[in-house]
N, C-alpha and C positions, 0 to 999 in steps of 0.2 A: 536207421531209416533208409528205405531204398533210394537209389540215386534219383530216379524220375521224380519222387515226391520231394527230395531235397531240391531239385531244380525248381519245382513249382513254388516251394517255399521261398527260394531265393528270388524268383520272380515277383512274389507277393511283397517281399521286403523292398525290393527295387521300386515297385509301384509306390510303396508308402513313402520312400525316401523322396521320390519325385514330387509326391503331393506336398511334402513338408517344404521342398525347395520353392514349390509354387505358392507357398503362403499358407497352406492348411495347417492348423495346429496339430502337433505330433499325436495327441491322444485321438483326435478326430480321424487323422490319416490312418492311424493303427486300426481303430474301430472299423473304419469303412473297409479296409482290406481284409480284416478278419471276417467281416459279414460276407464280403465277395467270395472268399475262400470256402466259408461254410456253405454257401449256396452252390458253389462249384461241386463240392464233395457230395452233397445231399442229392444234387440232380443229375449226377454223373451216370448212375446206373439207368435211370429212366432215359436219358439221351442215347446212351448206347444200345439199349434195347430198341429204341425207336429207329436207330440207324440199322439194326438188324432186320428191320421190317417184321417184327413178331406178329403172329396171327393165330387165330383159333385153328385147331386141328379139323380137317375134313373128316367126314364119317369113315372113309376108308383108312385113314391114318390112326384111328383110336387104338386099335389093337397093337399096332407096332409101338405107339406112344406108350402104352401100358407096359410093354416089354422094356422099354428104354428106363421108365421109372423103377421097375424091379431091379434092373442091372445098376442104375445109379444107387439105389438104396444098398446094394451089396458092396459096391465100390466105396461109398461114403463110410460105411461101417468099417471096412478095412483100413480107411484113412483117418478114422476117428473124428470126422465132421459130420454135422448134420445133412440129411439128404437135401439137396437143393430142389427148388422148383424146376419144372421142365417147360420150355416154351419152343414153339416152331419158328424159325426165322428164315425168311426167303433170301436174305443176304447173310449168309454165313459161310465165310471162305474155308474154314476148317470144318469138318463134319460136325463138330461140337465145340462151342466156345462157352467159356465161363464169364459171367458178369456178375460182380459182387460189391457190395457196400462193406461187408465184413466176411469173415469165414463162415459165420452163422447166418448170414442173410444173402444167399447167392441164388443165381438162376443159371441153368444151363440151356443155351439155345442150340437146338439141333436143326440141321438142314433137312429138308424133305427127302434129299438124296440118301441121307444116313438112314432114314426109316426103311429104306428100301434094300439096305445091305444085310449081309448075314450076321448072325450074333457074334462072331469072332471079331470081324471088322468094326462092328458097332461097339464092342466092349474096349476095343483099343482106343478109339477116339473118346469114349466117355471116360476112361481111366485118365487120359491126358487132361481132360477138363476138371475132373476131381483133384488131380495133382496140382493144377493152378490155383484152385481154392485152398487146398491144404497148406500150400507153401505161402499163401498170401499174395501170390503174383497176380491173381485175378482182381484183387483190390487195386493194386498198382496200375494194371493195365486199364481197368475201368476208369479210374480217375484221370489217368494220362490220355486216355482215349476221348474224353469228353470234348476237348477242343475240336477234335477231328470230326466228331458228330454234327458240329455246327459249322463245318467248312474250313476249319484251321488245321488241315491235315499236316501241313509242314511242321507246326508246333508239336502235334502228337508224335511225329517222327523224331523230332529233336528230343523230347521227353523220354521216348521209350529206347532210344539207342544206348545210353549208358547202362552197362551191366546186363544188356540183353543176352550175351553169350552164357554168362553165369546162370542167369534165371532160367534159360532154356535147358542147359545141362542139368540143373537140379530137377526141374519139372520132368524131363525125359527119364532120369534115373528113378524118380519116385513113381512115375506112371508104369514103368516096367515092373516094379516090385508090387504095385497094386494089381496089375494084371495077373501076375504070378499068384498072388494071394487069393484073388476072386476065382481064378481058374481052378485052384485046388479046393474051393469051397470057402464061403465066407467064414472067417474066424470069429470067435466070440469076443476077443479083445482087439483093438486096433493093430493091424499088422505093421503099421508105420507110425511110432510116437511121434507127437507133434514136433518135437525139437530135432529128431534124428536126421530129417532130411537136410538140416543145415550143415551136417558133417559129410554129405554126399561129395 
């Protein structure tokens, strides 16, 4: 399990222990914390999307958004993951960010600025977003970013710090391979088998 999720699980266990010390029966404390953890995980993607200020595309953005969808389909095919949904986000620090509940239920948020860039720059940003989905890092970041979306940015920073260098290195290496694969023409079979990125 990735370190940020282990930290969250540890925090949940600590809350359960505090409840028990305060006199709550252990079964009730465990159940309450489990429900809170489930609500956190299930609402994380919605909170993060809201923090990105997603909106409907303007009429002059539809053409560029269709090109983004086509590019994402090709990259997702090369990575062996389902093509994600695409949304425009006014608050998107990187040109494209992946928000995911699972590797199969993901959304890529693109900035209006990315829609105005050329195909090569656009593909570079989109391959990084797909790499985050393929490695599972998008799920980790989405769950860990949910507290930041409701104002607890310090907690999000603490959760995302452990293992961040390793996750970044893996995602960058995978994105480069995906970019090369898609640039050479979308392959019939995944260019990057699911577990191969773990050995990068």
